[in-house]
C-alpha positions as CSV (number, residue, x, y, z in Angstrom):
1,M,0.0,0.0,0.0
2,L,1.2,3.5,-0.7
3,N,1.9,6.0,2.1
4,W,-0.5,9.0,2.1
5,K,2.0,11.5,3.4
6,T,0.9,14.2,5.8
7,S,4.3,15.6,6.7
8,A,5.1,19.3,6.1
9,I,6.4,20.1,2.6
10,A,9.7,21.8,2.2
11,G,9.9,25.4,1.0
12,L,9.8,26.4,-2.6
13,A,11.2,29.4,-4.4
14,V,8.4,31.7,-5.5
15,M,8.1,31.6,-9.3
16,T,8.0,34.8,-11.3
17,T,5.7,33.9,-14.1
18,T,2.0,34.7,-13.7
19,L,-0.8,33.7,-16.1
20,T,-4.0,35.7,-15.9
21,G,-7.3,35.1,-17.4
22,C,-8.8,32.2,-19.4
23,A,-11.5,32.5,-21.9
24,G,-14.7,30.8,-20.8
25,L,-13.6,30.3,-17.1
26,N,-15.8,32.2,-14.7
27,T,-14.5,32.2,-11.2
28,G,-17.0,34.8,-9.9
29,A,-14.4,37.6,-9.6
30,A,-14.8,41.0,-11.0
31,S,-12.8,41.9,-14.1
32,S,-10.4,43.7,-11.8
33,A,-10.2,44.7,-8.2
34,P,-8.6,48.1,-7.6
35,A,-7.7,49.4,-4.2
36,G,-10.8,49.8,-2.1
37,G,-12.3,46.7,-3.7
38,T,-15.2,45.9,-6.0
39,G,-18.3,43.9,-5.2
40,A,-16.9,41.8,-2.3
41,A,-15.6,44.8,-0.3
42,K,-16.2,48.3,-1.3
43,A,-14.1,49.8,1.5
44,K,-11.2,48.2,3.4
45,P,-12.0,46.7,6.8
46,A,-10.6,48.7,9.7
47,A,-8.3,45.8,10.5
48,C,-6.4,46.5,7.4
49,S,-4.9,49.6,9.0
50,D,-3.5,47.6,12.0
51,A,0.2,47.2,12.4
52,N,-0.2,43.5,11.9
53,P,-3.5,43.0,10.0
54,Y,-5.4,39.9,10.7
55,V,-6.0,37.5,7.8
56,A,-8.4,34.6,8.1
57,V,-7.6,31.4,6.1
58,A,-10.0,28.5,5.6
59,L,-8.7,25.2,4.3
60,P,-10.5,21.8,3.8
61,N,-8.2,19.3,5.6
62,L,-4.6,18.4,6.5
63,T,-4.7,14.8,5.4
64,N,-3.9,15.8,1.9
65,P,-0.2,16.9,1.4
66,Y,-1.6,19.6,-0.9
67,Y,-3.1,21.5,2.1
68,V,-0.2,20.8,4.4
69,A,2.0,22.6,1.8
70,M,-0.6,25.4,1.3
71,K,-0.9,26.0,5.1
72,K,2.9,26.4,5.3
73,G,2.9,28.9,2.5
74,F,0.2,31.0,4.1
75,E,1.8,31.0,7.5
76,E,5.4,31.7,6.4
77,E,4.5,34.3,3.9
78,G,2.0,35.9,6.3
79,A,4.7,36.3,9.0
80,S,7.1,37.7,6.4
81,A,4.5,40.2,5.2
82,G,3.6,41.4,8.7
83,F,0.2,39.8,8.9
84,K,-1.4,37.9,11.7
85,V,-2.6,34.7,9.9
86,E,-5.1,32.3,11.4
87,V,-5.7,29.0,9.6
88,Q,-8.8,26.9,10.3
89,I,-9.2,23.4,9.0
90,A,-12.7,22.1,8.2
91,N,-12.0,18.4,8.1
92,D,-13.9,18.2,4.8
93,D,-17.1,19.4,6.3
94,D,-19.0,22.3,4.5
95,A,-21.0,23.2,7.6
96,N,-17.9,23.2,9.7
97,Q,-16.1,25.4,7.3
98,L,-18.9,27.9,7.3
99,A,-19.0,28.0,11.1
100,Q,-15.2,28.4,11.3
101,V,-15.4,31.3,8.9
102,Q,-18.3,32.9,10.7
103,A,-16.2,32.7,13.9
104,M,-13.2,34.3,12.2
105,L,-15.4,37.1,10.7
106,Q,-16.4,38.0,14.3
107,K,-12.7,38.9,14.8
108,K,-13.0,41.4,11.9
109,P,-10.2,40.3,9.6
110,C,-8.7,42.5,6.9
111,A,-9.3,39.6,4.4
112,L,-10.5,36.1,4.0
113,A,-8.5,33.5,2.0
114,L,-10.8,30.6,1.1
115,N,-10.0,27.2,-0.2
116,A,-13.5,25.8,0.0
117,V,-14.4,22.2,0.8
118,K,-16.9,22.1,-2.1
119,S,-17.6,24.6,-4.8
120,E,-21.4,25.1,-4.4
121,P,-21.7,25.4,-0.6
122,A,-18.8,27.8,-0.5
123,A,-21.0,30.6,-2.0
124,G,-22.7,30.9,1.4
125,I,-19.3,31.5,3.0
126,V,-18.5,34.2,0.4
127,K,-21.9,35.8,1.1
128,A,-21.1,35.9,4.9
129,A,-17.8,37.6,4.2
130,N,-19.5,40.1,1.8
131,D,-22.1,40.9,4.5
132,A,-19.2,41.6,7.0
133,G,-17.4,43.8,4.5
134,V,-14.4,41.5,4.2
135,P,-12.8,40.8,0.8
136,V,-12.6,37.2,-0.3
137,F,-9.5,35.8,-2.0
138,T,-10.3,32.3,-3.2
139,V,-7.6,29.7,-4.0
140,N,-7.6,26.3,-5.7
141,V,-11.3,25.4,-5.5
142,I,-13.5,27.7,-7.7
143,V,-16.7,28.8,-5.9
144,D,-19.6,27.8,-8.1
145,E,-20.5,30.8,-10.3
146,N,-24.2,30.0,-10.4
147,A,-24.4,29.7,-6.6
148,L,-22.5,33.0,-6.2
149,K,-25.1,34.7,-8.5
150,A,-28.0,33.1,-6.5
151,Q,-26.5,34.4,-3.3
152,G,-25.7,37.8,-4.8
153,A,-22.1,37.2,-3.6
154,T,-18.8,38.2,-5.2
155,I,-15.1,37.5,-4.7
156,M,-12.1,39.7,-5.0
157,Q,-9.8,37.2,-6.7
158,Y,-9.3,33.6,-7.7
159,L,-5.8,32.1,-7.7
160,G,-5.0,28.5,-8.7
161,A,-3.7,26.1,-11.3
162,D,-4.4,26.4,-15.0
163,N,-6.5,23.3,-14.6
164,K,-7.7,23.0,-18.2
165,A,-4.1,23.3,-19.4
166,G,-3.1,20.6,-17.0
167,G,-5.7,18.2,-18.3
168,T,-4.7,19.1,-21.9
169,Q,-1.0,18.4,-21.1
170,T,-1.9,15.0,-19.7
171,G,-4.0,14.0,-22.7
172,E,-1.4,15.1,-25.1
173,Q,1.2,13.0,-23.2
174,V,-1.1,10.0,-23.4
175,L,-1.2,10.3,-27.2
176,K,2.5,10.9,-27.4
177,D,3.3,7.8,-25.3
178,L,0.6,5.4,-26.6
179,G,0.1,6.6,-30.2
180,A,-2.1,9.1,-31.9
181,D,-4.4,6.4,-33.3
182,A,-4.0,3.7,-30.5
183,K,-7.2,2.0,-29.2
184,L,-7.7,3.6,-25.8
185,N,-10.5,2.7,-23.5
186,I,-10.3,5.3,-20.8
187,G,-11.6,5.4,-17.2
188,F,-11.8,8.6,-15.2
189,V,-11.3,8.8,-11.4
190,T,-12.5,12.3,-10.8
191,E,-14.6,14.5,-8.4
192,P,-17.7,16.0,-10.2
193,D,-18.5,18.4,-7.3
194,E,-15.3,20.4,-7.6
195,R,-15.2,22.8,-10.5
196,P,-11.4,22.7,-10.9
197,V,-11.4,18.9,-11.3
198,V,-14.2,19.1,-13.9
199,I,-12.1,21.6,-15.8
200,R,-9.2,19.2,-15.8
201,D,-11.4,16.5,-17.2
202,E,-12.6,18.8,-19.9
203,G,-9.0,19.6,-21.0
204,F,-8.1,15.9,-21.0
205,T,-11.2,15.0,-23.0
206,E,-10.5,17.6,-25.6
207,A,-6.9,16.5,-26.0
208,I,-7.7,12.8,-26.5
209,S,-10.5,13.5,-28.9
210,K,-7.9,14.0,-31.5
211,N,-7.5,10.2,-31.5
212,P,-10.6,8.7,-33.2
213,N,-9.9,5.4,-31.5
214,A,-10.0,6.9,-28.0
215,K,-13.1,6.7,-25.9
216,V,-14.1,7.3,-22.3
217,V,-16.0,4.2,-21.1
218,A,-16.6,5.1,-17.4
219,K,-16.2,7.8,-14.8
220,V,-16.1,7.3,-11.0
221,D,-16.0,9.7,-8.1
222,G,-12.8,9.3,-6.1
223,N,-13.9,12.0,-3.6
224,V,-10.3,13.3,-3.5
225,K,-9.4,10.5,-1.1
226,P,-6.9,7.7,-1.7
227,D,-9.0,4.9,-0.1
228,D,-12.2,6.0,-1.8
229,S,-10.3,6.2,-5.2
230,L,-8.9,2.7,-4.6
231,K,-12.4,1.3,-4.0
232,V,-14.2,3.0,-6.9
233,T,-11.3,2.3,-9.3
234,S,-11.4,-1.4,-8.4
235,E,-15.1,-1.5,-9.0
236,M,-14.8,0.4,-12.3
237,M,-12.1,-2.1,-13.5
238,Q,-14.4,-5.0,-12.6
239,G,-17.3,-3.5,-14.6
240,H,-15.1,-2.5,-17.5
241,P,-12.2,-4.9,-17.9
242,E,-11.4,-3.3,-21.3
243,I,-10.1,-0.2,-19.7
244,N,-6.4,0.3,-20.5
245,V,-5.8,3.9,-19.5
246,I,-7.0,5.8,-16.4
247,F,-7.0,9.5,-16.0
248,A,-6.8,10.4,-12.3
249,S,-7.6,14.1,-12.0
250,T,-6.4,14.6,-8.5
251,G,-3.3,13.4,-6.6
252,P,-5.3,11.3,-4.1
253,A,-7.1,9.7,-7.1
254,A,-3.8,8.8,-8.6
255,Y,-2.7,7.0,-5.4
256,G,-5.9,4.9,-5.3
257,A,-5.9,4.2,-9.1
258,I,-2.2,3.0,-9.0
259,Q,-3.0,0.6,-6.2
260,A,-6.2,-0.7,-7.9
261,T,-4.4,-1.4,-11.2
262,E,-1.3,-3.0,-9.8
263,G,-0.4,-6.1,-11.9
264,K,-2.9,-5.1,-14.6
265,D,-2.0,-3.9,-18.1
266,V,-3.4,-0.4,-17.4
267,K,-1.5,2.9,-17.4
268,V,-2.4,5.6,-15.0
269,Y,-2.0,9.3,-16.0
270,G,-3.1,12.4,-14.2
271,F,-2.3,14.9,-11.5
272,C,0.7,13.8,-9.5
273,A,0.6,11.6,-6.4
274,S,3.0,13.3,-3.9
275,E,6.6,12.2,-4.2
276,L,5.8,8.9,-6.0
277,K,8.2,7.7,-8.7
278,L,6.9,7.5,-12.2
279,T,7.1,4.0,-13.8
280,D,6.0,2.1,-16.9
281,S,2.5,1.8,-15.4
282,Y,2.4,5.3,-14.1
283,P,4.3,7.1,-16.9
284,S,3.5,10.8,-16.5
285,C,1.7,13.4,-14.3
286,V,1.3,17.1,-13.9
287,A,1.8,18.9,-10.6
288,Q,0.7,22.0,-8.8
289,E,2.6,24.0,-6.2
290,P,0.2,24.7,-3.4
291,E,2.8,26.2,-1.0
292,D,3.5,28.8,-3.7
293,Y,-0.2,29.4,-4.1
294,G,-0.6,30.2,-0.4
295,R,2.4,32.6,-0.6
296,R,1.0,34.3,-3.6
297,V,-2.4,34.8,-2.1
298,I,-0.8,36.6,0.9
299,Q,1.2,38.7,-1.6
300,Q,-2.0,39.6,-3.4
301,V,-3.7,40.6,-0.1
302,K,-0.6,42.8,0.8
303,A,-0.7,44.4,-2.7
304,W,-4.4,45.2,-2.4
305,N,-4.0,46.5,1.2
306,G,-1.1,48.7,0.0
307,G,-3.3,50.4,-2.5
308,G,-2.4,48.4,-5.6
309,S,-4.8,46.7,-8.0
310,V,-5.1,42.9,-8.1
311,E,-6.1,40.7,-11.0
312,A,-9.5,39.0,-10.8
313,Q,-7.9,35.7,-11.8
314,I,-4.4,34.3,-11.7
315,L,-3.8,30.9,-13.3
316,R,-0.5,29.2,-12.6
317,P,1.2,26.8,-14.9
318,L,1.6,23.1,-14.0
319,K,4.8,21.1,-14.2
320,L,4.9,18.0,-16.4
321,F,6.8,15.0,-15.1
322,V,7.6,11.8,-17.0
323,K,9.2,8.5,-16.1
324,P,11.6,8.0,-14.4
325,D,11.1,11.3,-12.6
326,T,9.9,11.6,-9.0
327,P,8.1,14.8,-8.3
328,G,9.8,16.5,-5.4
329,P,8.4,17.8,-2.2
330,G,5.7,20.4,-2.8
331,F,4.8,19.2,-6.4
332,V,1.5,17.6,-5.9
333,G,-1.8,17.0,-7.7
């Protein structure tokens, strides 16, 4: 069995390249957010004038190495920037995350950094922050745009991976490795309730559609958990023994899928399982840098608080790894 690591991730140098905007991607942010705010916060909270402004951070869990790394980025960059950062962990419970954010809003933060548990329920959290006059900087998980509209809620900024590009990169690598006209029966281990994951799936599907002999035969919900992904992948393989490629659209899904397909003539591609060596059966993956994302959100809050404009959307590139690479600490799916 693979080890689902929860140890803290080593520091990463902050990259200098920023990608902004993506046609057709609606993250709920305004087109730009100048000093003073638009929509989510029309005037800065009083706490922003404190010597060490309080910044509230809400994360889903610490069982996924992704969030261990992100927490480290928030805390270290926050201390460096002169912020007082409080991180609350929801243990993958939407209601718990809402309650945690409501409690932090009572402390009147300068800003809220939100990595939601799930896309749709997060709109209620954004609305609570809006009502408190606190700007919301979302990261990684996109808050459902329709739910935001229904709530009359807005965010200041979204920052995360260029998920569609990551799915496209992976699909293109499959065709490069296995052949542009190879017979591919593909199974997905995904998470249909998280918008970024759906976007990854869309990018992968578009890329493999260039092969007329490639088809998606089944999709299962791995729930962004290794054990769940192992279970549903095993069931999918039993029901569709013709599957010869699996696209795992999260790191935890990759862990589970790799275990479920051990000893079978099936290749697993997708978003990287943390620090797991690539092999013939797990030939390639793309990785995010969540520690860097946490750092960048703090930098964006600091820029906004200092009177600068912040982009409504920042999409970060993903790094492609191929066998026999091993993604290093901090490079995760």
